[in-house]
C-alpha positions in Angstrom: 120.7 83.2 -152.3 121.5 83.1 -148.6 119.0 80.7 -147.0 118.4 80.4 -143.3 116.9 77.3 -141.8 115.4 76.9 -138.3 116.3 73.6 -136.7 113.6 72.1 -134.5 110.3 71.6 -136.3 111.9 72.7 -139.6 115.0 70.7 -140.5 114.2 68.0 -138.0 110.9 66.8 -136.6 110.0 67.9 -133.1 109.1 64.4 -131.9 111.9 62.2 -133.4 114.6 64.8 -134.1 115.0 63.2 -137.5 116.1 65.0 -140.6 114.3 63.6 -143.7 116.6 62.4 -146.5 114.7 64.8 -148.8 115.8 67.8 -146.7 119.4 66.6 -146.6 119.5 66.0 -150.3 117.8 69.3 -151.2 120.3 71.3 -149.0 123.2 69.6 -150.7 121.7 70.4 -154.1 121.2 74.0 -153.2 124.8 74.4 -152.1 126.0 72.7 -155.3 124.0 75.3 -157.2 125.9 78.1 -155.5 123.5 79.0 -152.7 124.7 79.6 -149.1 122.8 77.6 -146.5 122.8 78.5 -142.8 121.2 77.0 -139.7 119.4 79.7 -137.6 118.4 78.2 -134.3 117.4 79.1 -130.8 119.7 76.4 -129.6 123.1 77.5 -128.3 126.3 75.8 -129.5 126.2 73.2 -126.7 122.8 71.9 -127.9 123.7 72.0 -131.6 126.7 69.8 -131.3 128.4 67.6 -133.8 125.4 65.2 -134.0 123.1 68.0 -135.3 125.7 69.7 -137.4 126.5 66.3 -139.0 123.0 65.8 -140.3 123.9 67.8 -143.3 126.6 70.2 -144.5 125.9 73.9 -143.8 128.0 77.0 -144.5 127.1 78.8 -141.3 125.5 78.4 -137.9 123.5 81.2 -136.2 122.8 80.0 -132.7 121.2 81.1 -129.4 118.7 83.4 -131.2 121.4 85.5 -132.6 123.9 85.4 -129.7 126.6 83.5 -131.7 127.4 83.3 -135.4 130.0 80.9 -137.0 131.0 80.7 -140.6 133.1 77.7 -141.4 135.6 77.5 -138.6 135.4 81.2 -137.7 133.4 82.8 -134.9 132.0 86.0 -136.4 130.0 87.1 -133.4 129.4 86.0 -129.8 127.5 87.8 -127.1 127.7 86.4 -123.6 126.3 87.8 -120.3 129.2 89.1 -118.3 129.7 88.4 -114.6 127.7 91.4 -113.4 124.8 90.8 -115.8 124.8 87.1 -114.9 124.7 87.7 -111.1 121.8 90.2 -111.5 119.8 87.8 -113.7 120.3 85.0 -111.2 119.4 87.1 -108.2 116.2 88.4 -109.9 115.2 84.8 -110.9 115.4 83.9 -107.2 113.7 87.0 -106.0 110.7 86.5 -108.3 110.6 82.7 -108.0 111.1 82.1 -111.8 112.6 78.8 -113.0 115.1 78.9 -115.9 117.7 77.0 -117.9 120.7 79.1 -118.7 122.1 78.3 -122.1 125.7 78.9 -123.2 128.1 77.9 -126.0 130.2 75.6 -123.8 127.5 74.3 -121.5 124.0 74.7 -120.2 123.1 75.3 -116.5 120.1 74.6 -114.3 119.3 74.5 -110.6 118.7 71.2 -108.8 115.2 69.7 -109.3 114.6 70.1 -105.6 115.1 73.9 -105.9 112.8 74.4 -108.9 109.6 76.2 -108.1 107.2 74.7 -110.5 106.3 71.0 -111.4 105.8 72.0 -115.0 109.3 73.3 -115.3 110.7 70.3 -113.4 109.0 68.0 -115.9 110.4 70.1 -118.8 114.0 70.0 -117.4 113.8 66.2 -116.8 113.2 65.7 -120.5 116.8 67.0 -121.1 118.7 65.1 -118.4 120.9 63.4 -121.0 122.1 66.7 -122.3 124.4 67.3 -119.3 124.1 70.5 -117.2 126.3 72.6 -115.0 124.9 74.3 -111.9 124.0 77.9 -111.5 127.2 78.8 -109.7 129.1 77.7 -112.8 126.9 79.7 -115.1 128.2 83.2 -114.1 129.8 84.8 -117.1 129.2 81.7 -119.3 125.7 81.8 -120.6 124.2 83.6 -123.7 120.5 83.3 -123.2 117.9 81.7 -120.9 114.7 79.7 -121.2 112.4 80.7 -118.3 109.1 79.7 -116.8 106.6 81.0 -114.3 103.1 80.1 -113.4 102.7 83.6 -112.1 102.2 86.0 -114.9 103.0 89.0 -112.6 106.4 87.5 -111.8 107.4 87.3 -115.4 106.0 90.8 -116.0 108.1 92.1 -113.1 111.2 90.4 -114.6 110.6 92.1 -117.9 110.2 95.5 -116.3 113.4 95.1 -114.2 115.4 94.4 -117.4 113.5 96.7 -119.7 115.9 97.8 -122.6 118.5 95.2 -121.6 116.7 91.9 -122.4 114.4 90.8 -125.2 111.6 88.3 -124.5 110.0 85.8 -126.9 106.7 84.4 -125.5 106.9 80.6 -126.2 103.4 80.2 -124.7 102.1 78.4 -121.6 104.4 80.3 -119.2 107.6 79.8 -121.1 109.8 82.6 -122.3 113.0 82.7 -124.4 115.2 85.6 -123.2 118.2 87.1 -125.0 120.4 90.2 -124.6 118.6 93.2 -126.1 119.1 93.4 -129.9 119.9 89.7 -130.3 117.4 87.7 -132.4 117.4 85.4 -135.4 116.8 88.5 -137.6 119.8 90.4 -136.2 122.1 87.5 -136.8 120.8 87.2 -140.4 121.7 90.9 -141.1 125.2 90.5 -139.6 126.0 87.4 -141.7 124.5 88.9 -144.9 126.5 92.1 -144.4 129.8 90.2 -143.8 129.2 88.0 -146.9 128.1 91.0 -149.0 124.8 89.4 -149.8 121.9 91.9 -150.1 118.8 91.2 -148.0 116.8 91.0 -151.2 118.6 87.7 -151.8 117.7 86.1 -148.6 115.2 83.4 -147.6 114.2 81.9 -144.3 112.3 78.7 -143.2 110.8 78.4 -139.7 107.9 77.1 -137.7 107.7 78.8 -134.3 107.3 82.1 -132.5 111.0 82.9 -132.3 111.2 82.5 -136.1 108.8 85.4 -136.8 111.5 88.0 -136.8 113.5 85.8 -139.2 110.6 85.3 -141.6 109.8 89.0 -141.6 113.4 90.0 -142.1 114.1 87.7 -145.1 113.0 88.7 -148.6 111.2 85.4 -148.8 109.8 84.0 -145.5 108.5 80.4 -145.6 106.5 78.8 -142.8 106.5 75.1 -142.4 103.2 73.2 -142.6 103.3 72.5 -138.8 103.6 76.2 -138.0 100.8 77.9 -136.0 98.7 80.6 -137.7 100.6 83.4 -136.0 103.8 82.2 -137.8 102.0 81.6 -141.1 100.8 85.2 -141.2 104.4 86.4 -141.1 105.4 84.3 -144.1 105.2 84.8 -147.8 104.6 81.1 -148.4 103.6 78.0 -146.5 105.3 74.7 -147.3 104.6 71.1 -146.0 105.6 69.6 -142.7 109.3 68.4 -142.3 108.3 64.8 -142.6 106.2 65.6 -145.7 109.3 66.9 -147.6 108.6 70.5 -146.6 112.2 71.7 -146.9 112.6 70.3 -150.4 109.3 71.7 -151.5 110.2 75.1 -150.1 113.6 75.2 -151.9 111.8 74.2 -155.2 109.3 77.1 -154.6 112.3 79.4 -154.2 113.8 78.2 -157.5 117.1 77.2 -156.0 116.8 73.5 -157.1 
C-alpha cells in the first residue's frame, strides 16, 4: 500500500510536537513489510526540516498542501508563485488589510509585528519567532502558499473573489485560511505520487486530523481520522483511530492490515 500521513496532530502531537515511539516503530514495520510511507503535510519544506524528517524514515514528502513533492532525494513537483503572482497577492493583502505568513520551500516570510493589522495574528506569528522569517520584499517569487487571517469576513471574501479560479482556500476556522495555487491540495499530490509510482488509488490510505486533510481522506481508498479530529473530519473518514499519544498511528496501521 501507499500510505499518507499528516504531520501535526497525526504523526506528532499538536502541543508537544512529539512523535510517539509506537508511531515510529509502526511506520518502520510497515516499510519493512513492503509498504510505501509518505508524509503529507500543510507545512512547506522550510518548516518540515531535518528535525521533523528525522523523527522516522519516510519514502516521500508531500509538502505545502500539494505544492511540493519529493521522493527520496528527487523533487518530483514544485509549484511556486512567480514574481507577477507574488506582487499581486502582496498588493491585495495590503489593500484589504489581511495579515499573512508567506510559506516557501527555502524560507517563510512575514511583515513586521508593527505592520500587522490584527492582535490575534500578531500573537499567532509570535509563537513562531524561533522559526526564522524573511520579510515580504524577499518573498517575491519565493513562496508556495500562504496562511492568512482577517477579523473582517468581507475582506477575506473579497480576496477570494479577486483570485477566483487562481487560488484555493481552506477555512481553518476563527478567521484563518490556508491558501494555495488552484488545483494544489493534499489530494492532488497523492494522485501525482501514486501515478509516478504506478500504485493504483485502490491501494492507498491516508491518516489525518484537520480540515485540510479532508480532501486527502476522501481521495484515499481508506481514509482514517485521528481520535482528536473534529466531527467534520471524522465524517470524511472510513475509520476513526485513537489520538496520536494513545498509539493512534499504530492502531490505524493494524486496522489497515499492514502490520
